[in-house]
VEXKE-382689 format. One record per residue (C-alpha): x, y, z. Coordinates in steps of 0.25 Angstrom, whole numbers, padded with zeros to 4 digits, always signed. Example, Ala and Ser with C-alpha at 12.3 -4.5 7.8 and 13.67 -1.06 7.14 Angstrom:
// residues 2
+0049-0018+0031;+0055-0004+0029;
//
This chain:
// residues 64
+0000+0000+0000;+0011+0009+0003;+0018+0007-0010;+0005+0010-0017;+0003+0023-0010;+0018+0027-0014;+0015+0023-0028;+0003+0032-0028;+0010+0044-0022;+0022+0042-0032;+0012+0043-0044;+0005+0055-0037;+0018+0062-0036;+0022+0059-0051;+0008+0064-0055;+0010+0077-0048;+0024+0079-0053;+0019+0077-0067;+0008+0087-0065;+0017+0097-0059;+0028+0096-0070;+0017+0097-0081;+0011+0109-0074;+0025+0116-0072;+0029+0113-0087;+0015+0119-0092;+0017+0131-0083;+0031+0135-0087;+0034+0129-0101;+0020+0125-0105;+0020+0133-0118;+0030+0123-0123;+0023+0112-0132;+0030+0100-0127;+0026+0103-0112;+0014+0095-0109;+0002+0105-0106;-0005+0104-0092;-0018+0097-0094;-0030+0093-0085;-0024+0079-0084;-0011+0085-0078;-0019+0093-0068;-0028+0081-0065;-0015+0072-0062;-0009+0082-0054;-0021+0083-0045;-0022+0068-0044;-0007+0067-0040;-0008+0078-0029;-0020+0071-0023;-0013+0058-0023;-0001+0065-0016;-0010+0071-0006;-0016+0057-0003;-0002+0050-0002;+0006+0062+0003;+0013+0053+0014;+0020+0044+0004;+0027+0056-0002;+0034+0059+0011;+0047+0053+0013;+0050+0043+0025;+0036+0041+0030;
//
């Protein structure tokens, strides 16, 4: 069970990192055509990732 919760927290972290990177790229150099534009699905995944991190926050802290 602990392993499953750690996997969920890692996936949530990756989702949030992906959303933040796309948001930052779109805000700074979004006019360049090869940068993926921020879409509704990116905002959706970013929100899901943040909610999952809030639910499994204790697994992100080192040395529990």
